[in-house]
C-alpha positions as CSV (number, residue, x, y, z in Angstrom):
1,X,9.4,-18.2,7.7
2,X,9.7,-16.1,10.9
3,X,6.7,-13.9,11.7
4,X,5.7,-11.1,14.0
5,X,2.3,-9.6,14.9
6,X,1.2,-6.3,13.3
7,X,-1.9,-4.3,13.7
8,X,-5.0,-5.3,11.8
9,X,-7.3,-2.6,10.5
10,X,-10.1,-3.9,12.8
11,X,-7.9,-4.5,15.8
12,X,-6.2,-7.6,17.0
13,X,-3.1,-9.0,15.3
14,X,-2.4,-10.5,11.9
15,X,0.8,-12.3,11.1
16,X,3.4,-10.8,8.9
17,X,6.8,-12.0,7.6
18,X,9.6,-10.3,9.4
19,X,11.8,-10.5,6.3
20,X,10.9,-9.4,2.7
21,X,8.8,-12.0,0.9
22,X,8.9,-13.0,-2.8
23,X,6.6,-14.1,-5.6
24,X,7.5,-16.1,-8.7
25,X,8.0,-13.9,-11.7
26,X,5.5,-16.0,-13.8
27,X,2.7,-15.1,-11.3
28,X,3.6,-11.4,-11.6
29,X,3.6,-11.7,-15.4
30,X,0.1,-13.2,-15.3
31,X,-1.0,-10.5,-12.9
32,X,0.2,-7.7,-15.2
33,X,-1.5,-9.3,-18.2
34,X,-4.8,-9.5,-16.3
35,X,-4.4,-5.9,-15.2
36,X,-4.1,-4.8,-18.8
37,X,-7.7,-6.1,-19.3
38,X,-8.8,-3.4,-16.8
39,X,-7.0,-0.6,-18.6
40,X,-3.7,-0.7,-16.6
41,X,-1.1,-1.3,-19.4
42,X,2.2,-2.8,-18.5
43,X,4.1,0.2,-19.7
44,X,1.9,2.6,-17.8
45,X,2.1,0.5,-14.6
46,X,5.9,0.3,-14.7
47,X,6.3,4.0,-15.5
48,X,4.0,5.0,-12.7
49,X,5.7,2.9,-10.1
50,X,9.2,3.7,-11.2
51,X,9.9,0.0,-11.8
52,X,11.9,-1.5,-14.6
53,X,11.6,-4.8,-16.5
54,X,14.3,-6.3,-14.4
55,X,12.3,-5.7,-11.2
56,X,9.3,-7.8,-12.5
57,X,11.5,-10.3,-14.3
58,X,14.7,-10.7,-12.1
59,X,17.5,-13.0,-12.9
60,X,16.7,-15.5,-10.1
61,X,13.0,-15.6,-11.1
62,X,11.7,-14.2,-7.8
63,X,10.1,-10.8,-7.6
64,X,10.7,-9.0,-4.3
65,X,8.0,-8.0,-1.9
66,X,8.8,-4.3,-2.4
67,X,8.0,-4.7,-6.1
68,X,4.9,-6.6,-5.4
69,X,3.6,-4.0,-3.0
70,X,4.4,-1.2,-5.5
71,X,2.3,-2.9,-8.2
72,X,-0.6,-3.6,-5.8
73,X,-0.6,-0.1,-4.4
74,X,-0.8,1.3,-8.0
75,X,-3.7,-0.9,-8.9
76,X,-5.7,-0.4,-5.6
77,X,-4.9,3.2,-5.1
78,X,-5.4,4.5,-8.7
79,X,-7.7,7.6,-8.2
80,X,-9.6,7.3,-11.5
81,X,-9.6,3.5,-12.0
82,X,-8.9,1.4,-8.9
83,X,-9.2,-2.3,-9.5
84,X,-10.6,-4.6,-6.9
85,X,-8.4,-7.7,-6.4
86,X,-11.4,-10.0,-6.6
87,X,-12.0,-8.8,-10.1
88,X,-8.5,-10.0,-11.1
89,X,-9.0,-13.3,-9.3
90,X,-12.3,-13.9,-11.1
91,X,-10.4,-13.9,-14.4
92,X,-7.6,-16.2,-13.2
93,X,-7.5,-19.7,-14.6
94,X,-5.7,-21.9,-11.9
95,X,-4.1,-23.9,-14.7
96,X,-2.2,-20.7,-15.7
97,X,-0.4,-20.6,-12.4
98,X,1.8,-23.5,-13.4
99,X,2.6,-26.7,-11.5
100,X,0.8,-25.7,-8.3
101,X,-2.4,-24.9,-10.2
102,X,-2.3,-28.2,-12.0
103,X,-1.6,-30.0,-8.8
104,X,-4.6,-28.4,-7.1
105,X,-6.9,-29.2,-9.9
106,X,-5.9,-32.9,-9.8
107,X,-6.6,-33.2,-6.0
108,X,-8.9,-36.1,-5.0
109,X,-10.7,-34.1,-2.4
110,X,-11.1,-30.6,-1.0
111,X,-9.1,-31.7,2.0
112,X,-6.2,-32.7,-0.4
113,X,-6.5,-29.2,-1.9
114,X,-5.8,-27.5,1.5
115,X,-2.8,-29.7,2.2
116,X,-1.4,-29.1,-1.3
117,X,-1.7,-25.3,-0.9
118,X,-0.1,-25.4,2.5
119,X,2.8,-27.7,1.5
120,X,3.5,-26.4,-2.0
121,X,2.4,-22.8,-1.8
122,X,6.1,-21.7,-1.5
123,X,6.6,-22.8,-5.1
124,X,4.8,-19.5,-6.1
125,X,5.2,-17.3,-3.0
126,X,6.1,-17.2,0.7
127,X,3.8,-14.2,1.3
128,X,0.8,-16.4,2.2
129,X,0.2,-19.4,4.4
130,X,-3.1,-21.2,4.6
131,X,-4.3,-22.5,8.0
132,X,-7.4,-24.3,9.1
133,X,-9.5,-24.2,12.3
134,X,-12.2,-26.7,13.3
135,X,-15.3,-25.4,15.1
136,X,-18.4,-27.3,16.0
137,X,-20.1,-28.3,12.8
138,X,-17.8,-26.3,10.5
139,X,-14.3,-26.0,9.2
140,X,-12.6,-22.6,8.6
141,X,-10.0,-21.9,6.1
142,X,-8.0,-18.8,6.8
143,X,-4.8,-17.3,5.5
144,X,-1.8,-15.5,7.0
145,X,-0.3,-12.8,4.8
146,X,3.1,-11.0,4.8
147,X,1.7,-7.5,4.3
148,X,1.7,-4.9,7.0
149,X,-0.2,-2.2,5.1
150,X,-4.0,-2.5,6.0
151,X,-5.2,-1.8,2.4
152,X,-2.9,-4.5,0.9
153,X,-3.7,-6.9,3.6
154,X,-7.5,-6.5,3.0
155,X,-7.2,-6.7,-0.8
156,X,-4.8,-9.7,-0.7
157,X,-7.0,-11.5,1.9
158,X,-9.9,-11.3,-0.6
159,X,-7.7,-12.4,-3.5
160,X,-6.3,-15.5,-1.8
161,X,-9.5,-16.6,-0.2
162,X,-11.2,-15.9,-3.6
163,X,-8.6,-18.1,-5.3
164,X,-9.2,-20.9,-2.9
165,X,-12.9,-20.6,-3.3
166,X,-12.6,-20.9,-7.1
167,X,-10.7,-24.1,-6.7
168,X,-13.2,-25.5,-4.2
169,X,-16.1,-24.7,-6.6
170,X,-14.3,-26.6,-9.4
171,X,-14.0,-29.7,-7.2
172,X,-17.1,-29.7,-4.9
173,X,-19.4,-26.7,-5.0
174,X,-21.3,-28.0,-1.9
175,X,-18.3,-27.8,0.3
176,X,-18.2,-24.0,0.6
177,X,-21.1,-22.7,2.8
178,X,-20.3,-19.1,3.5
179,X,-17.5,-16.5,3.6
180,X,-16.6,-14.0,6.4
181,X,-14.5,-10.9,6.3
182,X,-13.3,-8.8,9.2
183,X,-13.3,-5.7,7.1
184,X,-16.1,-3.8,5.5
185,X,-17.1,-4.5,1.9
186,X,-15.8,-2.6,-1.1
187,X,-18.6,-0.3,-2.4
188,X,-19.2,0.7,-6.0
189,X,-21.5,3.7,-6.4
190,X,-22.8,3.0,-2.9
191,X,-23.5,-0.7,-3.5
192,X,-21.5,-3.7,-2.4
193,X,-19.3,-4.8,-5.3
194,X,-20.8,-7.6,-7.4
195,X,-17.3,-9.3,-7.4
196,X,-18.1,-10.9,-4.0
197,X,-21.1,-12.7,-5.5
198,X,-19.4,-13.5,-8.8
199,X,-16.4,-15.1,-7.2
200,X,-17.8,-16.8,-4.1
201,X,-21.3,-17.9,-5.2
202,X,-22.4,-18.2,-1.5
203,X,-23.4,-15.8,1.3
204,X,-20.6,-13.3,2.2
205,X,-20.6,-11.5,5.6
206,X,-18.6,-8.5,6.7
207,X,-17.5,-7.1,10.1
208,X,-17.0,-10.6,11.4
209,X,-14.5,-11.9,14.0
210,X,-12.2,-13.3,11.3
211,X,-11.7,-13.6,7.6
212,X,-12.3,-17.1,6.5
213,X,-14.0,-19.6,4.1
214,X,-16.5,-21.7,6.1
215,X,-16.7,-25.3,4.8
216,X,-18.7,-28.4,5.5
217,X,-16.3,-30.7,7.3
218,X,-17.8,-33.8,5.7
219,X,-17.9,-32.4,2.2
220,X,-14.2,-31.7,2.2
221,X,-13.4,-35.4,2.6
222,X,-15.6,-36.5,-0.3
223,X,-13.8,-37.8,-3.4
224,X,-14.3,-35.5,-6.5
225,X,-14.9,-36.6,-10.0
226,X,-12.3,-34.2,-11.4
227,X,-9.4,-35.6,-9.5
228,X,-6.9,-38.2,-10.7
229,X,-4.9,-40.3,-8.3
230,X,-2.2,-41.1,-11.0
231,X,-1.9,-37.4,-12.0
232,X,-2.0,-36.2,-8.4
233,X,0.8,-38.6,-7.3
234,X,3.0,-37.6,-10.3
235,X,2.5,-33.9,-9.8
236,X,3.1,-34.2,-6.0
237,X,6.4,-35.9,-6.6
238,X,7.4,-33.3,-9.1
239,X,6.3,-30.5,-6.7
240,X,8.3,-32.1,-3.9
241,X,11.5,-32.1,-6.1
242,X,11.0,-28.4,-7.0
243,X,10.4,-27.5,-3.4
244,X,13.7,-29.2,-2.5
245,X,15.5,-27.2,-5.2
246,X,14.2,-23.8,-4.1
247,X,14.8,-24.7,-0.5
248,X,18.5,-25.1,-1.4
249,X,19.4,-21.7,-2.7
250,X,21.3,-21.6,-6.0
251,X,24.4,-19.4,-6.6
252,X,22.4,-16.3,-7.6
253,X,20.2,-16.5,-4.5
254,X,23.3,-17.1,-2.3
255,X,25.1,-14.1,-3.7
256,X,22.1,-11.9,-3.1
257,X,21.7,-13.2,0.5
258,X,25.3,-12.5,1.3
259,X,25.1,-9.0,-0.3
260,X,22.0,-8.3,1.8
261,X,23.7,-9.5,4.9
262,X,26.7,-7.3,4.3
263,X,24.6,-4.3,3.6
264,X,23.0,-4.8,7.0
265,X,26.4,-4.3,8.4
266,X,26.8,-1.1,6.4
267,X,29.5,-2.5,4.1
268,X,29.8,-4.6,1.0
269,X,32.5,-5.7,-1.4
270,X,32.8,-8.5,-3.9
271,X,35.9,-9.7,-2.0
272,X,33.8,-10.1,1.2
273,X,31.1,-11.9,-0.7
274,X,33.5,-14.3,-2.3
275,X,35.1,-15.0,1.0
276,X,31.8,-15.9,2.6
277,X,30.9,-18.1,-0.4
278,X,34.4,-19.8,-0.4
279,X,34.9,-19.0,-4.1
280,X,37.4,-16.9,-6.0
281,X,36.0,-13.8,-7.8
282,X,37.2,-15.1,-11.2
283,X,35.2,-18.4,-10.6
284,X,32.2,-16.4,-9.3
285,X,32.3,-14.1,-12.4
286,X,32.4,-17.1,-14.7
287,X,29.5,-18.9,-13.0
288,X,27.3,-15.8,-12.9
289,X,28.1,-15.1,-16.6
290,X,26.7,-18.5,-17.5
291,X,23.5,-17.4,-15.7
292,X,23.4,-14.2,-17.7
293,X,24.1,-12.0,-14.7
294,X,27.0,-10.5,-12.8
295,X,28.0,-9.5,-9.3
296,X,27.3,-5.8,-10.0
297,X,23.8,-6.6,-11.4
298,X,22.9,-8.6,-8.3
299,X,24.3,-5.9,-6.0
300,X,22.2,-3.4,-7.8
301,X,19.1,-5.6,-7.5
302,X,19.5,-5.9,-3.7
303,X,20.2,-2.2,-3.3
304,X,17.2,-1.4,-5.4
305,X,14.9,-3.5,-3.3
306,X,16.3,-2.0,-0.1
307,X,16.1,1.6,-1.5
308,X,12.4,1.2,-2.5
309,X,11.5,0.0,1.0
310,X,13.5,2.8,2.7
311,X,12.1,5.6,0.5
312,X,8.6,4.6,1.6
313,X,9.4,6.2,5.0
314,X,9.4,9.9,4.2
315,X,11.2,10.6,7.5
316,X,14.3,8.7,6.6
317,X,16.9,11.0,5.1
318,X,18.8,10.2,1.9
319,X,22.0,10.3,3.9
320,X,20.8,7.5,6.2
321,X,19.5,5.5,3.2
322,X,22.9,5.9,1.4
323,X,24.8,4.8,4.5
324,X,22.5,1.7,4.8
325,X,23.3,0.8,1.2
326,X,27.0,1.3,1.6
327,X,27.3,4.4,-0.6
328,X,29.9,7.1,0.2
329,X,27.1,9.7,0.5
330,X,23.7,10.9,-0.6
331,X,25.0,12.3,-3.9
332,X,26.6,9.0,-5.0
333,X,23.4,7.2,-4.0
334,X,21.2,9.7,-5.9
335,X,23.4,9.3,-9.1
336,X,23.1,5.5,-8.8
337,X,19.3,5.7,-8.2
338,X,18.7,7.8,-11.3
339,X,20.6,5.2,-13.4
340,X,18.5,2.4,-11.9
341,X,15.0,4.0,-11.9
342,X,15.2,6.9,-14.3
343,X,14.3,9.5,-11.7
344,X,15.8,10.9,-8.5
345,X,15.1,9.5,-5.0
346,X,13.1,12.6,-4.2
347,X,11.0,12.3,-7.4
348,X,10.5,8.6,-6.7
349,X,9.4,9.3,-3.1
350,X,6.9,12.0,-4.3
351,X,5.4,9.7,-6.9
352,X,5.2,6.7,-4.7
353,X,3.4,8.0,-1.6
354,X,0.6,5.8,-3.1
355,X,-1.8,8.6,-3.8
356,X,-1.2,7.7,-7.5
357,X,-1.8,11.1,-9.0
358,X,-1.6,12.7,-12.4
359,X,-3.5,9.9,-14.1
360,X,-1.0,7.3,-13.0
């Protein structure tokens, strides 16, 4: 996953993916269910962000980064009821995250946990990458994230480190010594949010040189009573097979990749896509129908992802966006956008400047 440096809210650089990331639809479904516990109903969230069901449950099972960012912005930026990411993480049962969660819970040591997250994290998302750093007498666990927005980067850093801390505590509570954040704490009525204490169960410091979990290097190597070598080996083998499958894109993913590439060249056609794939359109249509989708639906999904990202920049005209999506003009783009999102590009842009107004 290619990365580039972007500005961090406290200076320095934080890595970011240079191409849009993705998250498994099952994780987003779990996220939406937990948000409902905080008063953000699924229907309200989708309506406020201009998203549709197909955006959070796409055919290929991967939710685009633009959709993830829209959902996060709505939750974090809600004027009357913002929800701290750590609050969500505190309600998350690792077992509910699927194979990766079960694999982590079966690890034989905290050290195995880190390597499992680093190796098999792409099973759920390519938007985070754990990394470790050894310093005298301590081990730091950090995370690289694919978000350029400072608010999302801060909230997601807390969520991911919080998730790792929860797993560590289930395996070996003595391993986690303290937590450091580069940013300032979230304040609730002038007081530091209690979520830090409830999730980490150890000293938490802010305004530090880096955001990291600080662990005891010896404790991470100790065997845990919760792990199982038999289960761990079986799940590791299964996870390896799944990772191989997603590393080799299926037909739906390949079609979307070719469509995205052609749109980058300001042109797209089903004939060009079929030529690149080395398949006739009749054969492509038949194979996509088996997967309950079509070329047009996949084209619409890619265009929708690109349109949402482009409309975030208020300085980019509709004419430029339409040209980049291979429409004949701004009017045809606008008509298509209304069909896809239920509102015009201008209305979408106004409602998604992430001020989240009017009780959204």
